[in-house]
C-alpha positions as CSV (number, residue, x, y, z in Angstrom):
1,X,32.1,-86.0,98.6
2,X,30.2,-85.6,95.4
3,X,32.1,-83.7,92.7
4,X,30.3,-82.5,89.6
5,X,32.1,-80.7,86.8
6,X,30.1,-79.2,83.9
7,X,30.7,-76.7,81.1
8,X,29.2,-73.3,82.0
9,X,28.7,-69.9,80.4
10,X,27.3,-68.4,83.6
11,X,29.6,-65.3,83.8
12,X,28.0,-64.0,87.0
13,X,28.7,-67.2,88.9
14,X,32.2,-67.6,87.5
15,X,33.0,-64.0,88.4
16,X,32.0,-64.6,92.0
17,X,34.3,-67.6,92.1
18,X,37.2,-65.5,90.8
19,X,37.5,-63.4,93.9
20,X,39.9,-65.7,95.9
21,X,42.4,-66.1,93.1
22,X,42.2,-62.4,92.1
23,X,42.8,-61.4,95.8
24,X,45.9,-63.7,95.8
25,X,47.3,-62.2,92.7
26,X,46.8,-58.7,94.1
27,X,48.6,-59.7,97.3
28,X,51.5,-61.3,95.4
29,X,51.8,-58.8,92.5
30,X,50.2,-55.5,93.4
31,X,52.0,-53.7,90.6
32,X,50.3,-55.9,88.0
33,X,46.9,-56.8,89.3
34,X,43.9,-54.7,90.1
35,X,41.6,-55.4,93.1
36,X,38.7,-57.6,92.4
37,X,35.7,-56.0,90.7
38,X,32.7,-58.2,90.3
39,X,31.2,-56.1,87.4
40,X,34.5,-55.8,85.4
41,X,35.2,-59.5,85.9
42,X,31.7,-60.5,84.8
43,X,31.9,-58.3,81.7
44,X,35.3,-59.8,80.8
45,X,34.0,-63.3,81.2
46,X,30.8,-62.6,79.2
47,X,33.0,-61.4,76.3
48,X,35.4,-64.3,76.4
49,X,32.7,-66.9,76.7
50,X,30.9,-65.5,73.6
51,X,33.9,-66.8,71.6
52,X,33.3,-70.3,70.3
53,X,36.9,-71.4,71.3
54,X,36.5,-70.3,75.0
55,X,35.1,-72.7,77.6
56,X,34.6,-72.9,81.4
57,X,34.3,-75.9,83.6
58,X,32.4,-75.1,86.8
59,X,33.2,-77.3,89.9
60,X,30.4,-78.2,92.2
61,X,31.0,-80.2,95.4
62,X,28.0,-81.5,97.4
63,X,25.8,-78.8,95.8
64,X,28.2,-75.9,96.3
65,X,30.0,-74.1,93.5
66,X,33.6,-74.0,94.6
67,X,35.8,-73.4,91.6
68,X,36.3,-73.2,87.9
69,X,38.7,-73.4,85.0
70,X,38.5,-71.0,82.1
71,X,40.3,-72.2,79.0
72,X,40.5,-71.9,75.2
73,X,41.5,-73.8,72.2
74,X,44.7,-72.3,70.8
75,X,45.6,-73.2,67.2
76,X,49.2,-72.8,66.3
77,X,49.5,-72.2,62.6
78,X,52.4,-73.6,60.6
79,X,55.1,-71.2,59.7
80,X,58.7,-71.4,58.5
81,X,59.8,-72.2,62.1
82,X,57.0,-74.3,63.6
83,X,54.8,-77.2,62.7
84,X,51.0,-76.7,63.2
85,X,49.3,-78.0,66.3
86,X,46.5,-77.4,68.8
87,X,46.8,-76.7,72.5
88,X,44.3,-76.1,75.2
89,X,45.4,-73.0,77.1
90,X,44.2,-72.7,80.7
91,X,43.7,-69.0,81.2
92,X,42.4,-69.2,84.8
93,X,41.9,-71.9,87.4
94,X,40.6,-71.4,90.9
95,X,39.4,-73.6,93.7
96,X,38.1,-72.0,96.9
97,X,40.7,-72.2,99.6
98,X,38.7,-74.4,102.0
99,X,38.5,-77.1,99.2
100,X,42.2,-77.2,98.3
101,X,44.3,-80.3,98.9
102,X,41.3,-82.6,98.5
103,X,42.1,-83.8,95.0
104,X,39.5,-81.5,93.4
105,X,42.0,-79.6,91.3
106,X,43.5,-82.8,89.9
107,X,40.0,-84.0,89.1
108,X,39.3,-80.7,87.3
109,X,42.5,-81.0,85.3
110,X,41.7,-84.6,84.4
111,X,38.4,-83.4,83.0
112,X,40.2,-80.8,80.9
113,X,42.6,-83.5,79.6
114,X,39.5,-85.4,78.3
115,X,38.4,-82.2,76.6
116,X,41.9,-81.9,75.1
117,X,41.7,-85.3,73.5
118,X,38.3,-84.7,72.1
119,X,39.7,-81.6,70.4
120,X,42.7,-83.5,69.0
121,X,45.0,-81.1,70.9
122,X,48.5,-82.3,71.8
123,X,49.1,-80.4,75.0
124,X,47.6,-78.5,77.9
125,X,49.4,-75.2,78.5
126,X,49.2,-72.5,81.1
127,X,51.2,-69.8,82.8
128,X,51.6,-69.1,86.5
129,X,53.3,-66.4,88.4
130,X,56.6,-67.4,90.1
131,X,55.6,-66.2,93.6
132,X,52.5,-68.4,93.5
133,X,54.4,-71.4,94.8
134,X,51.2,-73.3,95.6
135,X,50.2,-73.3,92.0
136,X,53.7,-74.2,90.8
137,X,53.8,-77.2,93.2
138,X,50.4,-78.3,92.1
139,X,51.2,-78.2,88.4
140,X,54.5,-80.1,88.9
141,X,52.7,-82.7,91.0
142,X,50.2,-83.4,88.2
143,X,52.9,-83.7,85.5
144,X,53.4,-80.3,84.0
145,X,56.9,-79.4,82.9
146,X,58.4,-76.0,81.9
147,X,58.8,-75.8,78.1
148,X,59.9,-72.2,78.0
149,X,60.4,-69.3,80.3
150,X,59.0,-65.8,80.0
151,X,61.5,-63.4,81.5
152,X,61.1,-59.8,82.3
153,X,63.5,-56.9,82.8
154,X,62.0,-53.9,84.5
155,X,63.1,-50.6,83.1
156,X,63.6,-47.6,85.3
157,X,61.5,-44.6,84.4
């Protein structure tokens, strides 16, 4: 298996690769997520990737584009409560289902860690939805720990 991971600004290709993860999010959280729309996703990605702090690694296996990671450099400014630091925030990550559990996701995350060090960042960070147990297990397996929790109380209307 030949895995190639390169930076890409190809919003059209990345949008096509977004469908499996968007479909999963809609399935798990239909009150929050909209059904996949190629044109809307492509437009969103074009806008994000115009920003100099946004990046996307495209994953190619044996000549087939099978996944991506969309991420950005997040600079935390010093304030009375916090020291300044830089993090790399992974906004989206998706590997086509037929390529999961083959080590490709870990290989992709290792590539992002190299990028992190080049940017003098001190951490990789991301959020995931609680019902996405596959993602939660993957992140724990590769060494991610929970630093804080975002909790929600739904208000009745």
